[in-house]
C-alpha positions in Angstrom: 62.9 -35.4 -108.6 65.7 -37.0 -109.7 67.7 -35.7 -106.7 64.7 -37.7 -104.2 65.8 -40.7 -106.5 69.6 -40.7 -105.8 68.8 -39.4 -102.0 66.7 -42.7 -101.6 69.3 -44.8 -103.3 71.6 -44.4 -101.4 69.8 -44.5 -98.2 68.6 -48.1 -99.2 71.7 -50.2 -98.1 71.6 -48.1 -94.8 67.8 -49.7 -94.3 68.7 -52.9 -95.3 70.9 -53.0 -92.5 68.8 -51.5 -89.9 66.1 -54.1 -90.9 68.7 -57.0 -90.8 69.9 -55.6 -87.3 65.7 -55.5 -86.5 65.4 -58.9 -87.6 68.9 -60.4 -85.8 67.2 -59.2 -82.4 63.8 -60.9 -83.2 65.6 -63.9 -83.6 67.3 -63.7 -80.0 64.1 -62.4 -78.2 61.8 -65.5 -79.7 64.6 -68.0 -80.1 62.9 -70.5 -77.6 59.6 -70.2 -79.8 61.6 -70.7 -83.0 63.0 -73.8 -81.6 60.9 -75.7 -79.1 57.1 -73.9 -80.6 54.7 -72.0 -78.3 56.3 -71.2 -75.1 54.4 -72.3 -71.7 53.0 -69.5 -70.1 48.9 -68.9 -68.5 47.8 -68.7 -71.9 49.7 -71.7 -74.3 47.2 -73.9 -73.6 44.1 -72.1 -74.2 46.0 -70.9 -77.4 46.9 -74.6 -78.3 43.9 -75.7 -77.7 42.2 -72.8 -80.1 44.5 -73.5 -82.9 45.0 -77.0 -83.3 40.7 -76.8 -84.1 41.0 -73.7 -86.2 43.7 -75.5 -88.5 41.8 -78.4 -88.4 38.5 -77.2 -89.8 41.4 -74.6 -92.2 42.8 -77.9 -93.9 39.0 -79.6 -93.9 38.2 -76.4 -96.1 36.4 -74.2 -93.9 37.2 -70.3 -94.8 36.5 -69.3 -91.8 36.2 -71.6 -88.5 33.7 -70.7 -86.2 31.8 -73.2 -84.0 34.5 -75.1 -83.6 34.3 -78.5 -83.4 37.5 -80.5 -81.7 36.8 -78.0 -78.3 35.5 -79.3 -74.5 36.4 -83.1 -75.5 34.2 -83.3 -78.7 31.8 -80.8 -77.8 32.1 -77.8 -79.7 32.8 -74.7 -78.5 31.7 -70.5 -80.3 34.8 -69.2 -79.6 35.6 -67.5 -83.2 31.9 -66.0 -83.4 33.8 -63.4 -81.7 37.8 -63.8 -80.6 40.0 -62.4 -83.5 41.1 -65.1 -86.2 44.3 -63.3 -87.8 47.0 -64.6 -85.4 45.5 -68.3 -86.4 45.4 -67.7 -90.3 49.4 -66.0 -89.8 50.3 -69.4 -87.9 48.6 -71.4 -90.5 50.4 -69.9 -93.0 53.3 -71.7 -91.9 52.0 -75.0 -92.2 53.5 -75.2 -95.9 57.1 -74.9 -94.2 56.4 -77.3 -91.0 54.2 -80.1 -93.1 51.8 -80.6 -89.9 49.1 -81.6 -88.8 50.8 -82.4 -85.5 53.3 -78.9 -85.6 50.7 -76.9 -84.0 53.1 -75.4 -81.4 55.9 -74.8 -84.1 53.6 -73.2 -86.4 52.8 -71.1 -83.3 56.1 -70.5 -82.4 57.1 -69.1 -85.7 54.0 -66.8 -86.2 55.5 -65.2 -82.5 58.7 -64.6 -84.0 57.1 -62.9 -87.0 54.7 -60.9 -84.5 57.6 -59.8 -82.5 59.9 -58.7 -85.9 56.5 -56.7 -87.6 56.2 -55.0 -84.4 59.7 -53.8 -85.1 60.2 -53.2 -88.8 56.5 -51.4 -88.7 58.5 -49.4 -85.7 61.4 -48.3 -88.0 59.4 -47.8 -90.4 56.8 -45.2 -88.6 59.7 -43.5 -86.3 62.4 -43.3 -89.9 58.5 -41.5 -92.2 58.8 -39.0 -89.0 62.0 -37.7 -89.9 64.1 -39.4 -87.4 67.6 -41.3 -88.5 68.1 -44.1 -89.3 70.1 -44.7 -86.1 67.7 -43.5 -84.0 64.8 -45.3 -86.1 66.3 -48.5 -85.9 67.3 -48.4 -81.7 64.0 -47.4 -81.2 62.7 -50.0 -82.8 64.7 -52.3 -80.6 63.5 -50.4 -77.7 60.4 -51.1 -79.1 60.7 -55.0 -79.7 62.0 -55.8 -76.4 60.2 -53.1 -73.8 60.0 -55.5 -70.9 55.5 -55.9 -70.8 55.9 -56.8 -74.4 59.1 -60.1 -74.4 58.8 -60.3 -70.6 55.1 -60.0 -69.6 53.0 -60.6 -72.9 55.5 -63.7 -74.8 56.9 -65.0 -72.3 55.2 -65.1 -68.9 51.4 -64.9 -70.2 51.9 -65.8 -73.5 49.3 -62.8 -75.2 49.1 -64.1 -78.8 46.8 -61.8 -79.6 48.1 -58.4 -77.5 51.7 -59.8 -79.5 50.3 -59.4 -83.2 48.7 -56.7 -82.1 52.1 -54.4 -81.3 53.0 -54.9 -85.0 50.2 -52.8 -86.2 50.2 -50.1 -84.0 53.0 -48.0 -85.5 51.8 -48.8 -88.7 48.2 -47.0 -87.4 50.8 -44.1 -86.1 52.7 -43.7 -89.5 50.0 -43.9 -92.1 48.2 -41.4 -89.5 51.2 -38.5 -90.4 51.5 -38.9 -93.5 48.0 -38.4 -94.2 48.7 -35.2 -91.7 51.4 -34.3 -94.0 49.2 -34.8 -97.4 46.3 -35.8 -98.7 47.4 -39.5 -100.5 44.6 -42.3 -101.2 47.7 -45.1 -101.3 48.0 -43.6 -97.4 44.6 -43.5 -96.9 44.3 -47.3 -98.4 46.9 -48.4 -95.8 45.8 -46.4 -92.5 42.3 -48.5 -93.2 44.1 -51.9 -93.9 45.8 -51.0 -90.6 42.7 -50.4 -89.0 41.3 -53.4 -90.3 44.1 -56.0 -88.9 44.6 -54.4 -85.7 40.8 -54.9 -85.3 40.4 -58.3 -86.3 43.7 -59.2 -83.9 42.8 -57.8 -80.8 39.8 -55.6 -79.9 40.9 -55.1 -76.4 43.9 -53.2 -77.4 42.3 -51.9 -80.7 39.3 -50.1 -78.0 42.3 -48.6 -76.2 44.1 -47.5 -79.2 41.5 -45.8 -81.0 41.8 -42.3 -80.1 44.8 -42.0 -80.4 45.6 -40.6 -83.8 42.7 -38.3 -83.3 44.1 -37.2 -80.4 47.3 -37.0 -82.5 46.2 -35.1 -84.8 44.5 -32.9 -82.6 48.2 -32.2 -80.7 50.8 -31.3 -83.9 48.9 -29.9 -86.3 48.6 -26.6 -87.1 46.0 -24.7 -86.9 44.8 -24.7 -90.3 45.1 -28.7 -90.5 43.1 -30.5 -88.5 40.1 -30.8 -90.0 40.9 -32.0 -93.1 43.1 -34.6 -91.4 40.7 -35.9 -88.6 38.3 -36.4 -91.7 40.8 -38.2 -93.3 41.2 -40.5 -90.7 37.9 -41.1 -90.2 37.2 -42.1 -93.3 40.1 -44.5 -93.1 38.9 -45.7 -90.1 35.4 -46.7 -91.5 36.7 -48.1 -94.2 39.0 -50.6 -91.7 35.7 -51.4 -89.8 34.6 -52.6 -93.8 37.3 -54.8 -94.5 37.3 -56.3 -91.2 33.2 -56.4 -90.7 33.3 -60.5 -91.5 34.7 -60.4 -88.1 33.4 -58.1 -87.0 29.4 -57.8 -87.5 29.4 -61.3 -85.7 31.8 -60.6 -83.2 29.6 -57.6 -82.5 26.0 -59.3 -82.4 26.6 -62.1 -80.4 28.7 -60.8 -77.9 26.0 -61.2 -75.8 26.2 -65.2 -75.8 29.7 -65.1 -75.6 30.4 -61.6 -73.1 33.0 -60.4 -71.5 31.8 -58.9 -68.8 29.8 -62.4 -67.6 33.4 -64.1 -68.2 34.2 -61.3 -65.6 31.4 -62.0 -63.4 32.4 -66.0 -63.3 36.4 -65.1 -62.3 36.9 -62.6 -60.3 40.3 -62.5 -60.4 39.1 -60.8 -63.8 38.0 -58.0 -61.8 39.8 -54.5 -63.2 40.1 -53.4 -59.6 42.2 -56.6 -58.4 45.1 -55.7 -61.4 45.6 -52.6 -60.6 49.7 -52.0 -59.8 51.0 -51.1 -57.2 47.4 -51.8 -55.6 46.8 -54.4 -52.4 46.2 -57.4 -54.5 49.5 -56.1 -56.4 50.9 -57.0 -53.2 49.8 -60.5 -52.7 49.8 -61.6 -56.6 54.0 -62.5 -57.7 53.1 -61.8 -61.2 50.9 -58.7 -60.5 53.3 -57.4 -58.7 56.5 -58.2 -61.1 54.2 -56.6 -64.0 54.3 -53.1 -61.6 57.9 -53.2 -61.2 59.0 -54.0 -64.7 56.2 -51.4 -65.9 58.1 -48.2 -63.3 61.3 -49.8 -65.0 60.2 -48.8 -68.5 58.2 -45.2 -67.0 61.5 -44.8 -66.0 63.2 -45.0 -69.2 60.7 -43.3 -71.1 61.4 -39.8 -68.3 64.8 -40.2 -68.8 64.0 -39.7 -73.1 62.2 -36.7 -72.2 64.9 -35.7 -70.3 67.2 -36.0 -72.2 64.8 -33.9 -75.5 64.3 -31.2 -72.5 67.9 -31.2 -72.5 69.0 -30.6 -75.8 66.7 -27.2 -76.1 65.7 -28.2 -80.0 62.2 -26.5 -79.5 61.4 -28.5 -83.1 60.8 -31.4 -81.2 59.0 -30.2 -78.7 55.5 -31.2 -79.8 55.6 -34.5 -80.7 57.8 -35.0 -77.4 54.8 -32.9 -75.5 51.8 -35.7 -77.0 54.2 -38.2 -76.1 55.0 -37.7 -72.7 51.5 -37.1 -72.0 50.3 -40.7 -73.1 53.3 -41.9 -71.6 52.2 -40.1 -68.6 48.2 -41.3 -68.7 48.8 -44.9 -69.6 50.6 -45.3 -65.9 47.7 -43.6 -65.0 45.5 -46.1 -66.1 47.5 -49.1 -64.9 47.5 -47.5 -61.3 44.4 -47.3 -58.2 44.2 -43.8 -58.4 42.7 -43.9 -61.7 39.7 -45.9 -60.4 37.2 -43.0 -61.2 37.9 -43.5 -64.5 37.5 -46.6 -65.1 34.1 -46.4 -63.1 33.3 -43.7 -65.3 33.8 -45.6 -68.4 32.4 -49.0 -68.4 33.5 -49.9 -71.6 36.8 -50.2 -70.0 35.8 -52.4 -67.2 36.3 -55.2 -70.2 39.4 -55.3 -71.3 40.2 -56.5 -67.3 43.7 -55.6 -67.1 44.9 -52.1 -66.7 48.9 -53.3 -67.4 47.7 -53.6 -71.1 47.7 -49.7 -71.5 51.2 -51.1 -71.4 50.5 -51.6 -75.1 50.9 -47.6 -74.9 53.3 -47.0 -72.7 55.6 -48.9 -74.9 54.6 -47.0 -77.8 55.1 -44.0 -77.1 58.8 -45.2 -75.2 59.4 -45.7 -79.1 58.8 -42.7 -80.2 60.3 -40.8 -77.4 63.7 -43.3 -77.6 63.8 -41.8 -80.9 63.9 -38.0 -80.2 65.9 -38.9 -77.4 68.7 -40.1 -79.6 68.2 -37.3 -82.7 68.3 -34.5 -79.8 71.5 -35.5 -78.6 74.0 -35.7 -81.6 76.5 -33.5 -81.5 75.5 -31.2 -78.3 76.2 -33.4 -75.0 77.3 -32.3 -72.1 77.6 -33.2 -69.2 74.4 -33.4 -67.5 72.8 -34.8 -71.1 75.9 -37.4 -70.3 74.9 -38.0 -67.4 70.9 -38.7 -67.8 71.8 -40.5 -71.3 74.2 -43.3 -69.5 71.5 -44.0 -66.9 69.0 -44.6 -69.5 71.4 -46.6 -71.6 72.4 -48.3 -68.8 68.2 -49.4 -67.5 67.4 -49.9 -70.9 70.3 -52.4 -71.2 69.3 -54.0 -68.2 65.9 -55.2 -69.1 68.3 -58.3 -70.5 68.7 -59.9 -67.1 64.1 -60.4 -66.6 64.0 -61.5 -70.3 67.3 -63.5 -70.4 65.7 -65.6 -67.7 62.1 -66.1 -69.1 63.8 -67.2 -72.0 66.0 -69.7 -69.7 63.1 -70.2 -68.3 61.5 -72.2 -71.3 61.6 -76.4 -72.2 59.4 -79.1 -73.6 55.5 -79.0 -71.8 53.2 -80.0 -74.2 52.0 -83.4 -73.4 50.9 -86.7 -75.7 47.5 -86.9 -73.1 47.4 -82.8 -74.0 43.4 -82.3 -74.4 41.8 -78.7 -75.8 40.8 -76.8 -73.6 38.7 -73.5 -73.8 39.1 -70.5 -70.7 35.9 -68.8 -72.1 33.6 -71.0 -71.4 32.5 -69.5 -68.5 31.7 -66.9 -70.9 29.5 -68.4 -73.1 27.9 -71.9 -71.5 25.2 -70.4 -70.2 22.8 -73.1 -70.5 24.5 -75.2 -68.0 25.6 -76.1 -65.1 28.5 -74.0 -63.1 29.3 -77.4 -61.6 29.9 -79.2 -64.7 31.3 -76.8 -66.9 34.5 -78.7 -67.4 36.5 -80.8 -69.0 35.9 -83.4 -66.1 32.0 -82.3 -65.2 30.6 -83.7 -69.3 31.4 -86.5 -70.1 33.0 -86.6 -73.9 31.8 -86.7 -76.6 31.2 -90.2 -77.8 32.3 -91.7 -81.2 30.2 -92.8 -84.0 26.1 -93.2 -83.4 26.4 -92.5 -79.9 26.9 -89.1 -80.2 23.4 -88.9 -80.7 21.5 -89.9 -77.8 17.9 -90.5 -77.9 16.3 -93.3 -75.2 15.7 -97.0 -77.1 15.8 -95.7 -80.2 17.9 -95.9 -82.9 20.2 -93.4 -84.5 22.6 -93.3 -87.3 25.0 -90.4 -87.7 25.5 -89.9 -91.4 27.9 -86.5 -91.2 29.5 -84.5 -88.8 30.3 -81.2 -89.6 31.3 -78.3 -87.6 28.0 -77.1 -88.8 26.0 -79.2 -90.3 25.2 -82.6 -88.3 23.0 -84.9 -90.2 21.7 -88.5 -88.6 18.6 -91.0 -89.2 16.9 -91.9 -86.3 14.1 -94.2 -85.6 11.6 -93.7 -82.4 8.8 -95.6 -81.9 7.6 -92.0 -79.7 7.9 -88.4 -81.0 10.2 -87.2 -78.3 13.8 -85.1 -76.8 16.7 -86.3 -78.6 20.1 -85.2 -77.6 23.5 -84.4 -79.4 26.3 -84.5 -78.0 27.0 -80.4 -78.9 26.9 -77.6 -76.9 24.0 -75.8 -77.7 24.4 -72.2 -79.0 20.9 -70.2 -79.9 22.1 -69.8 -83.4 21.6 -73.7 -83.7 18.6 -74.9 -85.8 17.0 -78.4 -86.5 15.0 -79.8 -89.2 13.5 -82.8 -91.1 14.7 -83.7 -94.3 11.4 -82.0 -95.8 12.7 -78.4 -94.3 10.3 -79.0 -91.9 11.9 -76.8 -88.4 11.8 -79.0 -85.0 11.5 -77.1 -81.4 15.5 -77.0 -80.4 16.0 -76.4 -76.7 19.3 -76.7 -74.2 19.0 -80.3 -71.9 19.5 -79.7 -68.3 21.8 -79.7 -66.7 24.1 -80.2 -69.2 23.3 -77.4 -71.7 23.3 -79.3 -74.8 21.8 -79.6 -77.6 18.4 -80.7 -77.3 15.9 -81.7 -80.6 12.1 -82.3 -80.5 12.0 -85.4 -82.9 8.6 -87.7 -84.2 7.6 -91.1 -84.0 8.6 -93.5 -86.9 11.6 -92.8 -88.6 12.9 -89.1 -89.9 16.2 -87.6 -91.5 17.0 -85.0 -89.6 19.7 -82.1 -89.7 21.2 -79.5 -86.9 23.0 -77.4 -88.4 24.4 -73.6 -88.1 23.0 -71.6 -90.6 25.2 -68.6 -92.4 23.2 -65.8 -90.5 22.3 -61.8 -90.6 25.1 -60.7 -89.2 27.8 -63.3 -91.2 26.5 -62.6 -94.5 25.9 -59.2 -93.9 29.5 -58.7 -93.2 31.0 -60.7 -95.7 29.2 -58.9 -97.9 30.3 -55.3 -96.0 34.0 -57.0 -96.3 33.6 -57.2 -99.9 32.6 -53.6 -100.8 35.5 -52.5 -98.5 37.9 -54.5 -100.4 37.2 -52.8 -103.8 37.0 -49.8 -102.0 40.6 -50.2 -101.4 40.9 -51.3 -104.3 39.8 -48.1 -105.5 41.7 -46.4 -103.8 45.1 -47.6 -105.4 44.6 -48.0 -108.0 46.9 -46.1 -110.6 43.4 -43.7 -112.4 45.4 -42.3 -116.0 45.5 -38.4 -115.8 44.1 -36.8 -118.9 46.9 -34.9 -120.5 45.7 -31.2 -120.8 44.7 -29.9 -124.2 47.3 -28.1 -126.4 
């Protein structure tokens, strides 16, 4: 025991130096985000729009904003009934330093740096724990951080905030999976469950692609007597992770039919998976897709160089890990090409992923493992073939500086004073609105004050206008329909002051809320109650927290009787 502590103490400065280098590289990679805030890219406007509304409601005391009141020019949006909230909570954590509001873009920018930094640190911890040397683990972690899809595509071209955060969790899942494979541990099981929960609440598409991987890893690298126990432990951890994330996951699953990824694809043909294969006919006429195609081929070439280095080293102890990660890299590349079309047709849930290029996430993870194994495999074993392959692979990796530096150089200020909140998911959920009106210019913005309630010649006085609760007093000569300027969603209900329910429907063609109101004076509340899915989700998450605490609590061990 003393010897183990001595070794750990001696290794601590090296670990600290490695993490310092990883943090320094993360700052360089995400420097525009730290200086100017959220980079300009394909999804920048949407993320800033969502976060502005999300942060405003968090500041107002709402613990989990789901209906975003300020979206769509004040007409509201149910996006966060299905969209993962964790990246936005992470950005809001920096408000204590930025002293917002008004600093939302900077908060998002800092959170992007944190996501990049955590991805590198998580990869280092995983690879070091796998048995790689500190130098190999740190170098491979930097490779993982700076892979073209991660930085060039996800950060600076697409600004895919949720995918960026997913890169931070998947190495942790693999780390705890490998630990549980070696030795059962309640603490590692809890770590695995928390890592699963973080991924599930960040980006469901990445979770869908990634979740089979730990189980395949166990089957591929374990000894004959180990798989059943390890599979059981991993499955139980996954179940606990689902419970921990249930506050988000259950409502998302319950209401996805109303905010459907498939409907979004139907209304936006450019999201169809078969139009986004790399090196396809569509890619030939799409500059973005062709760029991603060549960057993916570039990454695959680096992975192939690492595999060749390991094979040339003839270190049999590394072959099992190498075979697995080489297979993952190869399958990931194939699933991004038109030749895999039959697989996408056979597995309909894959089609919700929309972009086959998202499998670059798994390719990047495989590359990190292969890079670490390759560096350790050639240590002290250089000969001319290994030197040639290593030099070519190193040049290919260093050359990533060119596309990444160009992306960094293109960044500048882009947020205008008249910026309006954009909702790119509106076509997925505005099912009761005439498609021609689904735009900020199509439907008039919500008015201010009492004009938000429209009831013909009647008099309406708005008392409260909150994200999930609208109260107004209405004086109406005759019974009829009254329009409330919020988008209709099936969860909305309307009641009188005495609790009697009122009929509610979407207006035509706007798709706004209409309530059948009585004649005379009445106090009316239109609200989004916490339904069974939200209540059950919160309860399951609470039970998950109790179970996780039970796993890590250091119960005293009774001394044996003398």
